[in-house]
C-alpha positions as CSV (number, residue, x, y, z in Angstrom):
1,M,-53.6,114.1,-69.1
2,D,-55.4,109.9,-69.3
3,Q,-57.0,107.8,-66.1
4,R,-53.5,106.7,-65.9
5,M,-51.4,109.8,-65.6
6,A,-54.4,111.1,-63.1
7,A,-54.4,107.9,-60.6
8,K,-50.3,108.0,-60.9
9,G,-50.6,112.1,-59.5
10,F,-53.1,111.7,-57.6
11,G,-50.7,108.8,-55.6
12,L,-48.5,111.4,-54.9
13,L,-51.0,113.6,-53.0
14,A,-52.1,110.7,-50.5
15,E,-49.2,111.1,-49.1
16,P,-49.3,113.1,-45.7
17,N,-45.9,114.2,-45.9
18,R,-46.2,114.9,-49.7
19,L,-49.6,116.7,-49.1
20,E,-47.8,119.6,-46.3
21,V,-44.9,120.4,-48.9
22,L,-47.7,120.9,-51.2
23,R,-49.3,123.4,-48.6
24,L,-45.9,124.4,-47.4
25,L,-45.4,125.6,-51.4
26,S,-48.7,126.6,-51.9
27,Q,-48.1,129.9,-49.7
28,G,-44.7,130.3,-51.5
29,E,-41.5,129.1,-52.8
30,H,-39.6,127.3,-50.5
31,S,-36.2,125.6,-50.2
32,A,-35.7,122.4,-49.1
33,A,-33.8,123.5,-45.7
34,G,-37.3,126.3,-45.1
35,L,-39.4,122.3,-46.1
36,L,-37.4,120.0,-43.6
37,E,-38.6,123.4,-40.4
38,H,-42.0,122.2,-40.5
39,L,-41.8,118.6,-41.6
40,P,-40.9,115.5,-39.1
41,V,-38.6,114.0,-41.7
42,S,-35.2,113.3,-42.5
43,Q,-33.5,115.1,-45.2
44,P,-32.9,112.0,-46.7
45,T,-37.0,111.6,-46.9
46,L,-37.4,114.9,-48.3
47,S,-35.6,114.4,-51.0
48,H,-37.1,111.1,-51.7
49,H,-40.3,113.0,-51.5
50,M,-39.0,115.9,-53.9
51,Q,-38.3,113.9,-56.1
52,L,-41.5,112.2,-56.2
53,L,-42.7,115.7,-56.6
54,C,-41.3,117.2,-59.5
55,E,-40.7,113.5,-61.4
56,G,-44.8,114.2,-60.8
57,G,-44.7,117.7,-62.6
58,L,-46.4,118.7,-59.5
59,V,-43.8,120.8,-58.3
60,E,-40.8,122.4,-60.2
61,R,-37.4,123.3,-58.6
62,R,-34.4,124.9,-60.2
63,R,-30.4,126.2,-58.7
64,Q,-30.2,129.0,-56.4
65,G,-26.4,128.6,-55.5
66,Q,-26.1,125.9,-53.3
67,R,-29.6,126.3,-52.2
68,V,-33.2,124.2,-54.3
69,I,-35.8,126.5,-54.6
70,Y,-39.4,124.5,-55.0
71,T,-43.0,125.8,-56.4
72,L,-45.8,124.7,-58.0
73,C,-46.4,123.9,-61.1
74,L,-49.6,125.4,-60.6
75,P,-50.9,124.5,-64.3
76,A,-50.2,121.4,-63.3
77,L,-52.5,121.1,-59.9
78,R,-55.3,122.5,-61.7
79,E,-55.5,119.9,-64.7
80,L,-55.0,116.1,-62.0
81,L,-57.0,118.3,-59.7
82,A,-59.9,118.8,-62.2
83,F,-59.8,115.6,-63.9
84,P,-62.1,113.7,-62.1
85,L,-64.9,115.9,-62.6
86,G,-64.1,117.2,-66.3
87,P,-63.9,120.6,-67.0
88,L,-65.5,123.2,-64.1
89,P,-68.2,125.4,-65.4
90,E,-68.1,129.2,-64.1
91,P,-70.0,129.8,-61.4
92,P,-72.7,131.8,-62.1
93,T,-73.4,135.3,-62.2
94,P,-75.0,136.5,-58.9
95,T,-78.4,138.3,-59.9
96,P,-78.6,141.5,-58.1
97,P,-80.8,141.8,-55.9
98,P,-85.0,143.2,-57.0
99,G,-85.6,147.0,-55.7
100,P,-88.7,148.5,-54.6
101,I,-91.6,148.0,-56.8
102,I,-92.6,151.5,-58.1
103,R,-96.0,151.6,-60.0
104,S,-96.8,155.3,-61.8
105,G,-100.3,156.6,-60.8
106,H,-100.4,155.2,-57.6
107,K,-99.6,156.8,-54.1
108,S,-98.1,154.4,-51.1
109,R,-99.4,155.2,-47.4
């Protein structure tokens, strides 16, 4: 991913309704009708947003009979979100807390 593509992707995230679509899709796939139940937009406006998200590679669509089902494209989202920071390091493995110190040859009181 280059800077131009990342800027376009972040531009897609900058619109509140598209951000809400991504949040809804993070909970599972939805049809357009299902998304409309949660958004204060008309069907044509939702279609426009979904077209942009699909063209931007952040959302995938598939036909299921008469309906169109939308899902997140997780690899594209991960790549976009990691872009400004570079590869993210793995979190450090926590070290176990120290146990009691036992010394041989000494009596504890």
